[in-house]
mmCIF file of the N, C-alpha and C atoms, coordinates in Angstrom:
data_MODEL
# 
_entry.id   MODEL 
# 
loop_
_atom_site.group_PDB 
_atom_site.id 
_atom_site.type_symbol 
_atom_site.label_atom_id 
_atom_site.label_alt_id 
_atom_site.label_comp_id 
_atom_site.label_asym_id 
_atom_site.label_entity_id 
_atom_site.label_seq_id 
_atom_site.pdbx_PDB_ins_code 
_atom_site.Cartn_x 
_atom_site.Cartn_y 
_atom_site.Cartn_z 
_atom_site.occupancy 
_atom_site.B_iso_or_equiv 
_atom_site.pdbx_formal_charge 
_atom_site.auth_seq_id 
_atom_site.auth_comp_id 
_atom_site.auth_asym_id 
_atom_site.auth_atom_id 
_atom_site.pdbx_PDB_model_num 
ATOM 1   N N  . MET A 1 1  ? -4.188  -9.602  -13.279 1.00 0.00 ? 1  MET A N  1 
ATOM 2   C CA . MET A 1 1  ? -4.776  -9.298  -14.543 1.00 0.00 ? 1  MET A CA 1 
ATOM 3   C C  . MET A 1 1  ? -4.433  -10.440 -15.489 1.00 0.00 ? 1  MET A C  1 
ATOM 4   N N  . SER A 1 2  ? -5.365  -10.831 -16.308 1.00 0.00 ? 2  SER A N  1 
ATOM 5   C CA . SER A 1 2  ? -5.174  -11.943 -17.223 1.00 0.00 ? 2  SER A CA 1 
ATOM 6   C C  . SER A 1 2  ? -5.923  -11.684 -18.521 1.00 0.00 ? 2  SER A C  1 
ATOM 7   N N  . THR A 1 3  ? -5.405  -12.207 -19.600 1.00 0.00 ? 3  THR A N  1 
ATOM 8   C CA . THR A 1 3  ? -6.102  -12.083 -20.884 1.00 0.00 ? 3  THR A CA 1 
ATOM 9   C C  . THR A 1 3  ? -6.978  -13.293 -21.159 1.00 0.00 ? 3  THR A C  1 
ATOM 10  N N  . THR A 1 4  ? -6.958  -14.292 -20.277 1.00 0.00 ? 4  THR A N  1 
ATOM 11  C CA . THR A 1 4  ? -7.883  -15.414 -20.414 1.00 0.00 ? 4  THR A CA 1 
ATOM 12  C C  . THR A 1 4  ? -9.224  -14.988 -19.835 1.00 0.00 ? 4  THR A C  1 
ATOM 13  N N  . LEU A 1 5  ? -10.282 -15.302 -20.532 1.00 0.00 ? 5  LEU A N  1 
ATOM 14  C CA . LEU A 1 5  ? -11.606 -14.821 -20.136 1.00 0.00 ? 5  LEU A CA 1 
ATOM 15  C C  . LEU A 1 5  ? -12.530 -15.944 -19.697 1.00 0.00 ? 5  LEU A C  1 
ATOM 16  N N  . ASP A 1 6  ? -11.968 -17.027 -19.152 1.00 0.00 ? 6  ASP A N  1 
ATOM 17  C CA . ASP A 1 6  ? -12.788 -18.172 -18.786 1.00 0.00 ? 6  ASP A CA 1 
ATOM 18  C C  . ASP A 1 6  ? -13.349 -18.096 -17.365 1.00 0.00 ? 6  ASP A C  1 
ATOM 19  N N  . GLY A 1 7  ? -13.046 -17.018 -16.641 1.00 0.00 ? 7  GLY A N  1 
ATOM 20  C CA . GLY A 1 7  ? -13.556 -16.864 -15.287 1.00 0.00 ? 7  GLY A CA 1 
ATOM 21  C C  . GLY A 1 7  ? -12.733 -17.562 -14.225 1.00 0.00 ? 7  GLY A C  1 
ATOM 22  N N  . GLN A 1 8  ? -11.732 -18.315 -14.628 1.00 0.00 ? 8  GLN A N  1 
ATOM 23  C CA . GLN A 1 8  ? -10.848 -18.987 -13.686 1.00 0.00 ? 8  GLN A CA 1 
ATOM 24  C C  . GLN A 1 8  ? -9.689  -18.044 -13.362 1.00 0.00 ? 8  GLN A C  1 
ATOM 25  N N  . PRO A 1 9  ? -9.488  -17.700 -12.097 1.00 0.00 ? 9  PRO A N  1 
ATOM 26  C CA . PRO A 1 9  ? -8.515  -16.667 -11.756 1.00 0.00 ? 9  PRO A CA 1 
ATOM 27  C C  . PRO A 1 9  ? -7.056  -17.025 -12.048 1.00 0.00 ? 9  PRO A C  1 
ATOM 28  N N  . PHE A 1 10 ? -6.715  -18.305 -12.108 1.00 0.00 ? 10 PHE A N  1 
ATOM 29  C CA . PHE A 1 10 ? -5.317  -18.681 -12.280 1.00 0.00 ? 10 PHE A CA 1 
ATOM 30  C C  . PHE A 1 10 ? -5.033  -19.368 -13.617 1.00 0.00 ? 10 PHE A C  1 
ATOM 31  N N  . SER A 1 11 ? -5.999  -19.425 -14.504 1.00 0.00 ? 11 SER A N  1 
ATOM 32  C CA . SER A 1 11 ? -5.759  -20.066 -15.794 1.00 0.00 ? 11 SER A CA 1 
ATOM 33  C C  . SER A 1 11 ? -4.884  -19.181 -16.669 1.00 0.00 ? 11 SER A C  1 
ATOM 34  N N  . GLY A 1 12 ? -4.105  -19.810 -17.499 1.00 0.00 ? 12 GLY A N  1 
ATOM 35  C CA . GLY A 1 12 ? -3.240  -19.063 -18.397 1.00 0.00 ? 12 GLY A CA 1 
ATOM 36  C C  . GLY A 1 12 ? -1.874  -18.766 -17.819 1.00 0.00 ? 12 GLY A C  1 
ATOM 37  N N  . MET A 1 13 ? -1.651  -19.072 -16.541 1.00 0.00 ? 13 MET A N  1 
ATOM 38  C CA . MET A 1 13 ? -0.329  -18.827 -15.962 1.00 0.00 ? 13 MET A CA 1 
ATOM 39  C C  . MET A 1 13 ? 0.340   -20.176 -15.709 1.00 0.00 ? 13 MET A C  1 
ATOM 40  N N  . PRO A 1 14 ? 1.658   -20.180 -15.637 1.00 0.00 ? 14 PRO A N  1 
ATOM 41  C CA . PRO A 1 14 ? 2.356   -21.435 -15.371 1.00 0.00 ? 14 PRO A CA 1 
ATOM 42  C C  . PRO A 1 14 ? 1.858   -22.066 -14.062 1.00 0.00 ? 14 PRO A C  1 
ATOM 43  N N  . LYS A 1 15 ? 1.763   -23.390 -14.059 1.00 0.00 ? 15 LYS A N  1 
ATOM 44  C CA . LYS A 1 15 ? 1.229   -24.108 -12.908 1.00 0.00 ? 15 LYS A CA 1 
ATOM 45  C C  . LYS A 1 15 ? 2.029   -23.813 -11.625 1.00 0.00 ? 15 LYS A C  1 
ATOM 46  N N  . THR A 1 16 ? 3.353   -23.715 -11.747 1.00 0.00 ? 16 THR A N  1 
ATOM 47  C CA . THR A 1 16 ? 4.164   -23.440 -10.552 1.00 0.00 ? 16 THR A CA 1 
ATOM 48  C C  . THR A 1 16 ? 3.860   -22.057 -9.987  1.00 0.00 ? 16 THR A C  1 
ATOM 49  N N  . THR A 1 17 ? 3.606   -21.094 -10.849 1.00 0.00 ? 17 THR A N  1 
ATOM 50  C CA . THR A 1 17 ? 3.253   -19.749 -10.408 1.00 0.00 ? 17 THR A CA 1 
ATOM 51  C C  . THR A 1 17 ? 1.895   -19.761 -9.712  1.00 0.00 ? 17 THR A C  1 
ATOM 52  N N  . ALA A 1 18 ? 0.915   -20.409 -10.335 1.00 0.00 ? 18 ALA A N  1 
ATOM 53  C CA . ALA A 1 18 ? -0.428  -20.483 -9.755  1.00 0.00 ? 18 ALA A CA 1 
ATOM 54  C C  . ALA A 1 18 ? -0.387  -21.169 -8.397  1.00 0.00 ? 18 ALA A C  1 
ATOM 55  N N  . THR A 1 19 ? 0.379   -22.237 -8.276  1.00 0.00 ? 19 THR A N  1 
ATOM 56  C CA . THR A 1 19 ? 0.487   -22.956 -7.008  1.00 0.00 ? 19 THR A CA 1 
ATOM 57  C C  . THR A 1 19 ? 1.097   -22.069 -5.929  1.00 0.00 ? 19 THR A C  1 
ATOM 58  N N  . ALA A 1 20 ? 2.150   -21.334 -6.277  1.00 0.00 ? 20 ALA A N  1 
ATOM 59  C CA . ALA A 1 20 ? 2.801   -20.442 -5.314  1.00 0.00 ? 20 ALA A CA 1 
ATOM 60  C C  . ALA A 1 20 ? 1.852   -19.341 -4.850  1.00 0.00 ? 20 ALA A C  1 
ATOM 61  N N  . ILE A 1 21 ? 1.093   -18.781 -5.761  1.00 0.00 ? 21 ILE A N  1 
ATOM 62  C CA . ILE A 1 21 ? 0.144   -17.715 -5.410  1.00 0.00 ? 21 ILE A CA 1 
ATOM 63  C C  . ILE A 1 21 ? -0.966  -18.263 -4.521  1.00 0.00 ? 21 ILE A C  1 
ATOM 64  N N  . GLN A 1 22 ? -1.461  -19.452 -4.860  1.00 0.00 ? 22 GLN A N  1 
ATOM 65  C CA . GLN A 1 22 ? -2.574  -20.027 -4.109  1.00 0.00 ? 22 GLN A CA 1 
ATOM 66  C C  . GLN A 1 22 ? -2.179  -20.408 -2.682  1.00 0.00 ? 22 GLN A C  1 
ATOM 67  N N  . LYS A 1 23 ? -0.898  -20.565 -2.410  1.00 0.00 ? 23 LYS A N  1 
ATOM 68  C CA . LYS A 1 23 ? -0.459  -20.871 -1.054  1.00 0.00 ? 23 LYS A CA 1 
ATOM 69  C C  . LYS A 1 23 ? -0.641  -19.676 -0.122  1.00 0.00 ? 23 LYS A C  1 
ATOM 70  N N  . SER A 1 24 ? -0.584  -18.477 -0.665  1.00 0.00 ? 24 SER A N  1 
ATOM 71  C CA . SER A 1 24 ? -0.638  -17.279 0.165   1.00 0.00 ? 24 SER A CA 1 
ATOM 72  C C  . SER A 1 24 ? -1.836  -16.384 -0.091  1.00 0.00 ? 24 SER A C  1 
ATOM 73  N N  . PHE A 1 25 ? -2.568  -16.621 -1.167  1.00 0.00 ? 25 PHE A N  1 
ATOM 74  C CA . PHE A 1 25 ? -3.679  -15.746 -1.522  1.00 0.00 ? 25 PHE A CA 1 
ATOM 75  C C  . PHE A 1 25 ? -4.897  -16.542 -1.940  1.00 0.00 ? 25 PHE A C  1 
ATOM 76  N N  . LYS A 1 26 ? -6.057  -15.917 -1.799  1.00 0.00 ? 26 LYS A N  1 
ATOM 77  C CA . LYS A 1 26 ? -7.285  -16.498 -2.344  1.00 0.00 ? 26 LYS A CA 1 
ATOM 78  C C  . LYS A 1 26 ? -7.933  -15.459 -3.245  1.00 0.00 ? 26 LYS A C  1 
ATOM 79  N N  . ALA A 1 27 ? -8.603  -15.932 -4.275  1.00 0.00 ? 27 ALA A N  1 
ATOM 80  C CA . ALA A 1 27 ? -9.298  -15.039 -5.189  1.00 0.00 ? 27 ALA A CA 1 
ATOM 81  C C  . ALA A 1 27 ? -10.599 -14.600 -4.531  1.00 0.00 ? 27 ALA A C  1 
ATOM 82  N N  . VAL A 1 28 ? -10.770 -13.298 -4.404  1.00 0.00 ? 28 VAL A N  1 
ATOM 83  C CA . VAL A 1 28 ? -11.958 -12.743 -3.765  1.00 0.00 ? 28 VAL A CA 1 
ATOM 84  C C  . VAL A 1 28 ? -13.001 -12.363 -4.806  1.00 0.00 ? 28 VAL A C  1 
ATOM 85  N N  . ARG A 1 29 ? -12.526 -11.802 -5.916  1.00 0.00 ? 29 ARG A N  1 
ATOM 86  C CA . ARG A 1 29 ? -13.459 -11.346 -6.948  1.00 0.00 ? 29 ARG A CA 1 
ATOM 87  C C  . ARG A 1 29 ? -12.775 -11.368 -8.302  1.00 0.00 ? 29 ARG A C  1 
ATOM 88  N N  . THR A 1 30 ? -13.508 -11.766 -9.314  1.00 0.00 ? 30 THR A N  1 
ATOM 89  C CA . THR A 1 30 ? -13.017 -11.743 -10.688 1.00 0.00 ? 30 THR A CA 1 
ATOM 90  C C  . THR A 1 30 ? -13.969 -10.882 -11.504 1.00 0.00 ? 30 THR A C  1 
ATOM 91  N N  . THR A 1 31 ? -13.431 -9.911  -12.201 1.00 0.00 ? 31 THR A N  1 
ATOM 92  C CA . THR A 1 31 ? -14.235 -9.021  -13.033 1.00 0.00 ? 31 THR A CA 1 
ATOM 93  C C  . THR A 1 31 ? -13.777 -9.152  -14.476 1.00 0.00 ? 31 THR A C  1 
ATOM 94  N N  . LYS A 1 32 ? -14.705 -9.502  -15.349 1.00 0.00 ? 32 LYS A N  1 
ATOM 95  C CA . LYS A 1 32 ? -14.389 -9.622  -16.768 1.00 0.00 ? 32 LYS A CA 1 
ATOM 96  C C  . LYS A 1 32 ? -14.604 -8.275  -17.449 1.00 0.00 ? 32 LYS A C  1 
ATOM 97  N N  . LEU A 1 33 ? -13.610 -7.846  -18.196 1.00 0.00 ? 33 LEU A N  1 
ATOM 98  C CA . LEU A 1 33 ? -13.721 -6.659  -19.024 1.00 0.00 ? 33 LEU A CA 1 
ATOM 99  C C  . LEU A 1 33 ? -13.721 -7.114  -20.475 1.00 0.00 ? 33 LEU A C  1 
ATOM 100 N N  . GLU A 1 34 ? -13.623 -6.193  -21.404 1.00 0.00 ? 34 GLU A N  1 
ATOM 101 C CA . GLU A 1 34 ? -13.749 -6.574  -22.815 1.00 0.00 ? 34 GLU A CA 1 
ATOM 102 C C  . GLU A 1 34 ? -12.647 -7.524  -23.272 1.00 0.00 ? 34 GLU A C  1 
ATOM 103 N N  . TYR A 1 35 ? -11.394 -7.241  -22.944 1.00 0.00 ? 35 TYR A N  1 
ATOM 104 C CA . TYR A 1 35 ? -10.293 -8.054  -23.436 1.00 0.00 ? 35 TYR A CA 1 
ATOM 105 C C  . TYR A 1 35 ? -9.450  -8.691  -22.328 1.00 0.00 ? 35 TYR A C  1 
ATOM 106 N N  . LEU A 1 36 ? -9.852  -8.519  -21.088 1.00 0.00 ? 36 LEU A N  1 
ATOM 107 C CA . LEU A 1 36 ? -9.084  -9.096  -19.984 1.00 0.00 ? 36 LEU A CA 1 
ATOM 108 C C  . LEU A 1 36 ? -9.976  -9.267  -18.771 1.00 0.00 ? 36 LEU A C  1 
ATOM 109 N N  . GLN A 1 37 ? -9.442  -9.990  -17.797 1.00 0.00 ? 37 GLN A N  1 
ATOM 110 C CA . GLN A 1 37 ? -10.152 -10.116 -16.530 1.00 0.00 ? 37 GLN A CA 1 
ATOM 111 C C  . GLN A 1 37 ? -9.233  -9.670  -15.401 1.00 0.00 ? 37 GLN A C  1 
ATOM 112 N N  . LEU A 1 38 ? -9.824  -9.018  -14.428 1.00 0.00 ? 38 LEU A N  1 
ATOM 113 C CA . LEU A 1 38 ? -9.096  -8.563  -13.247 1.00 0.00 ? 38 LEU A CA 1 
ATOM 114 C C  . LEU A 1 38 ? -9.456  -9.484  -12.092 1.00 0.00 ? 38 LEU A C  1 
ATOM 115 N N  . VAL A 1 39 ? -8.462  -9.880  -11.326 1.00 0.00 ? 39 VAL A N  1 
ATOM 116 C CA . VAL A 1 39 ? -8.687  -10.761 -10.193 1.00 0.00 ? 39 VAL A CA 1 
ATOM 117 C C  . VAL A 1 39 ? -8.200  -10.054 -8.932  1.00 0.00 ? 39 VAL A C  1 
ATOM 118 N N  . LEU A 1 40 ? -9.094  -9.902  -7.976  1.00 0.00 ? 40 LEU A N  1 
ATOM 119 C CA . LEU A 1 40 ? -8.728  -9.329  -6.697  1.00 0.00 ? 40 LEU A CA 1 
ATOM 120 C C  . LEU A 1 40 ? -8.313  -10.473 -5.783  1.00 0.00 ? 40 LEU A C  1 
ATOM 121 N N  . LEU A 1 41 ? -7.067  -10.436 -5.311  1.00 0.00 ? 41 LEU A N  1 
ATOM 122 C CA . LEU A 1 41 ? -6.544  -11.466 -4.429  1.00 0.00 ? 41 LEU A CA 1 
ATOM 123 C C  . LEU A 1 41 ? -6.442  -10.922 -3.015  1.00 0.00 ? 41 LEU A C  1 
ATOM 124 N N  . GLU A 1 42 ? -6.709  -11.778 -2.045  1.00 0.00 ? 42 GLU A N  1 
ATOM 125 C CA . GLU A 1 42 ? -6.603  -11.401 -0.645  1.00 0.00 ? 42 GLU A CA 1 
ATOM 126 C C  . GLU A 1 42 ? -5.637  -12.366 0.024   1.00 0.00 ? 42 GLU A C  1 
ATOM 127 N N  . ARG A 1 43 ? -4.703  -11.811 0.783   1.00 0.00 ? 43 ARG A N  1 
ATOM 128 C CA . ARG A 1 43 ? -3.748  -12.657 1.495   1.00 0.00 ? 43 ARG A CA 1 
ATOM 129 C C  . ARG A 1 43 ? -4.508  -13.491 2.523   1.00 0.00 ? 43 ARG A C  1 
ATOM 130 N N  . THR A 1 44 ? -4.215  -14.778 2.551   1.00 0.00 ? 44 THR A N  1 
ATOM 131 C CA . THR A 1 44 ? -4.882  -15.650 3.511   1.00 0.00 ? 44 THR A CA 1 
ATOM 132 C C  . THR A 1 44 ? -4.264  -15.467 4.884   1.00 0.00 ? 44 THR A C  1 
ATOM 133 N N  . ARG A 1 45 ? -4.994  -15.773 5.898   1.00 0.00 ? 45 ARG A N  1 
ATOM 134 C CA . ARG A 1 45 ? -4.519  -15.624 7.269   1.00 0.00 ? 45 ARG A CA 1 
ATOM 135 C C  . ARG A 1 45 ? -3.268  -16.465 7.490   1.00 0.00 ? 45 ARG A C  1 
ATOM 136 N N  . ALA A 1 46 ? -3.234  -17.662 6.956   1.00 0.00 ? 46 ALA A N  1 
ATOM 137 C CA . ALA A 1 46 ? -2.085  -18.549 7.129   1.00 0.00 ? 46 ALA A CA 1 
ATOM 138 C C  . ALA A 1 46 ? -0.820  -17.933 6.550   1.00 0.00 ? 46 ALA A C  1 
ATOM 139 N N  . ALA A 1 47 ? -0.957  -17.157 5.508   1.00 0.00 ? 47 ALA A N  1 
ATOM 140 C CA . ALA A 1 47 ? 0.216   -16.552 4.874   1.00 0.00 ? 47 ALA A CA 1 
ATOM 141 C C  . ALA A 1 47 ? 0.812   -15.455 5.738   1.00 0.00 ? 47 ALA A C  1 
ATOM 142 N N  . THR A 1 48 ? 0.028   -14.850 6.596   1.00 0.00 ? 48 THR A N  1 
ATOM 143 C CA . THR A 1 48 ? 0.544   -13.769 7.432   1.00 0.00 ? 48 THR A CA 1 
ATOM 144 C C  . THR A 1 48 ? 1.112   -14.288 8.743   1.00 0.00 ? 48 THR A C  1 
ATOM 145 N N  . ASP A 1 49 ? 0.813   -15.532 9.087   1.00 0.00 ? 49 ASP A N  1 
ATOM 146 C CA . ASP A 1 49 ? 1.359   -16.124 10.308  1.00 0.00 ? 49 ASP A CA 1 
ATOM 147 C C  . ASP A 1 49 ? 2.761   -16.626 10.034  1.00 0.00 ? 49 ASP A C  1 
ATOM 148 N N  . ASP A 1 50 ? 3.693   -16.254 10.881  1.00 0.00 ? 50 ASP A N  1 
ATOM 149 C CA . ASP A 1 50 ? 5.080   -16.686 10.734  1.00 0.00 ? 50 ASP A CA 1 
ATOM 150 C C  . ASP A 1 50 ? 5.403   -17.638 11.881  1.00 0.00 ? 50 ASP A C  1 
ATOM 151 N N  . PRO A 1 51 ? 5.399   -18.944 11.623  1.00 0.00 ? 51 PRO A N  1 
ATOM 152 C CA . PRO A 1 51 ? 5.601   -19.898 12.708  1.00 0.00 ? 51 PRO A CA 1 
ATOM 153 C C  . PRO A 1 51 ? 6.983   -19.798 13.353  1.00 0.00 ? 51 PRO A C  1 
ATOM 154 N N  . SER A 1 52 ? 7.948   -19.231 12.659  1.00 0.00 ? 52 SER A N  1 
ATOM 155 C CA . SER A 1 52 ? 9.296   -19.135 13.216  1.00 0.00 ? 52 SER A CA 1 
ATOM 156 C C  . SER A 1 52 ? 9.405   -18.006 14.241  1.00 0.00 ? 52 SER A C  1 
ATOM 157 N N  . GLY A 1 53 ? 8.447   -17.101 14.247  1.00 0.00 ? 53 GLY A N  1 
ATOM 158 C CA . GLY A 1 53 ? 8.499   -15.974 15.164  1.00 0.00 ? 53 GLY A CA 1 
ATOM 159 C C  . GLY A 1 53 ? 9.317   -14.815 14.622  1.00 0.00 ? 53 GLY A C  1 
ATOM 160 N N  . ASP A 1 54 ? 9.987   -15.003 13.484  1.00 0.00 ? 54 ASP A N  1 
ATOM 161 C CA . ASP A 1 54 ? 10.789  -13.943 12.867  1.00 0.00 ? 54 ASP A CA 1 
ATOM 162 C C  . ASP A 1 54 ? 9.922   -13.181 11.873  1.00 0.00 ? 54 ASP A C  1 
ATOM 163 N N  . LYS A 1 55 ? 9.127   -12.285 12.385  1.00 0.00 ? 55 LYS A N  1 
ATOM 164 C CA . LYS A 1 55 ? 8.259   -11.520 11.492  1.00 0.00 ? 55 LYS A CA 1 
ATOM 165 C C  . LYS A 1 55 ? 9.082   -10.491 10.732  1.00 0.00 ? 55 LYS A C  1 
ATOM 166 N N  . ASP A 1 56 ? 8.802   -10.374 9.461   1.00 0.00 ? 56 ASP A N  1 
ATOM 167 C CA . ASP A 1 56 ? 9.491   -9.406  8.615   1.00 0.00 ? 56 ASP A CA 1 
ATOM 168 C C  . ASP A 1 56 ? 8.727   -8.097  8.730   1.00 0.00 ? 56 ASP A C  1 
ATOM 169 N N  . ASP A 1 57 ? 9.168   -7.230  9.600   1.00 0.00 ? 57 ASP A N  1 
ATOM 170 C CA . ASP A 1 57 ? 8.492   -5.966  9.844   1.00 0.00 ? 57 ASP A CA 1 
ATOM 171 C C  . ASP A 1 57 ? 9.095   -4.898  8.940   1.00 0.00 ? 57 ASP A C  1 
ATOM 172 N N  . ALA A 1 58 ? 8.362   -4.514  7.912   1.00 0.00 ? 58 ALA A N  1 
ATOM 173 C CA . ALA A 1 58 ? 8.859   -3.548  6.937   1.00 0.00 ? 58 ALA A CA 1 
ATOM 174 C C  . ALA A 1 58 ? 9.195   -2.211  7.592   1.00 0.00 ? 58 ALA A C  1 
ATOM 175 N N  . ALA A 1 59 ? 8.503   -1.861  8.662   1.00 0.00 ? 59 ALA A N  1 
ATOM 176 C CA . ALA A 1 59 ? 8.753   -0.583  9.332   1.00 0.00 ? 59 ALA A CA 1 
ATOM 177 C C  . ALA A 1 59 ? 10.120  -0.547  10.012  1.00 0.00 ? 59 ALA A C  1 
ATOM 178 N N  . LYS A 1 60 ? 10.681  -1.715  10.288  1.00 0.00 ? 60 LYS A N  1 
ATOM 179 C CA . LYS A 1 60 ? 11.971  -1.771  10.979  1.00 0.00 ? 60 LYS A CA 1 
ATOM 180 C C  . LYS A 1 60 ? 13.156  -1.947  10.027  1.00 0.00 ? 60 LYS A C  1 
ATOM 181 N N  . ARG A 1 61 ? 12.882  -2.079  8.737   1.00 0.00 ? 61 ARG A N  1 
ATOM 182 C CA . ARG A 1 61 ? 13.965  -2.263  7.774   1.00 0.00 ? 61 ARG A CA 1 
ATOM 183 C C  . ARG A 1 61 ? 14.737  -0.975  7.561   1.00 0.00 ? 61 ARG A C  1 
ATOM 184 N N  . LYS A 1 62 ? 16.029  -1.105  7.368   1.00 0.00 ? 62 LYS A N  1 
ATOM 185 C CA . LYS A 1 62 ? 16.856  0.056   7.047   1.00 0.00 ? 62 LYS A CA 1 
ATOM 186 C C  . LYS A 1 62 ? 16.778  0.296   5.543   1.00 0.00 ? 62 LYS A C  1 
ATOM 187 N N  . VAL A 1 63 ? 16.723  1.547   5.169   1.00 0.00 ? 63 VAL A N  1 
ATOM 188 C CA . VAL A 1 63 ? 16.639  1.912   3.757   1.00 0.00 ? 63 VAL A CA 1 
ATOM 189 C C  . VAL A 1 63 ? 18.003  2.415   3.325   1.00 0.00 ? 63 VAL A C  1 
ATOM 190 N N  . HIS A 1 64 ? 18.507  1.841   2.256   1.00 0.00 ? 64 HIS A N  1 
ATOM 191 C CA . HIS A 1 64 ? 19.810  2.249   1.722   1.00 0.00 ? 64 HIS A CA 1 
ATOM 192 C C  . HIS A 1 64 ? 19.579  3.028   0.441   1.00 0.00 ? 64 HIS A C  1 
ATOM 193 N N  . THR A 1 65 ? 20.157  4.205   0.378   1.00 0.00 ? 65 THR A N  1 
ATOM 194 C CA . THR A 1 65 ? 20.005  5.011   -0.845  1.00 0.00 ? 65 THR A CA 1 
ATOM 195 C C  . THR A 1 65 ? 21.329  5.259   -1.493  1.00 0.00 ? 65 THR A C  1 
# 
């Protein structure tokens, strides 16, 4: 979500943040509303591939309460 209404999905955010997001996600759709724009991001295939083979499987994590 952004308050910039220029249609650019990553404008208005710090460059380092935008760069980090763009490494793992692509903008699929941008919807302009009256005072903000919503950006739907989709994880890129490369971001889900773990070259080290150590996949972080959330289902196998222990939960501490």
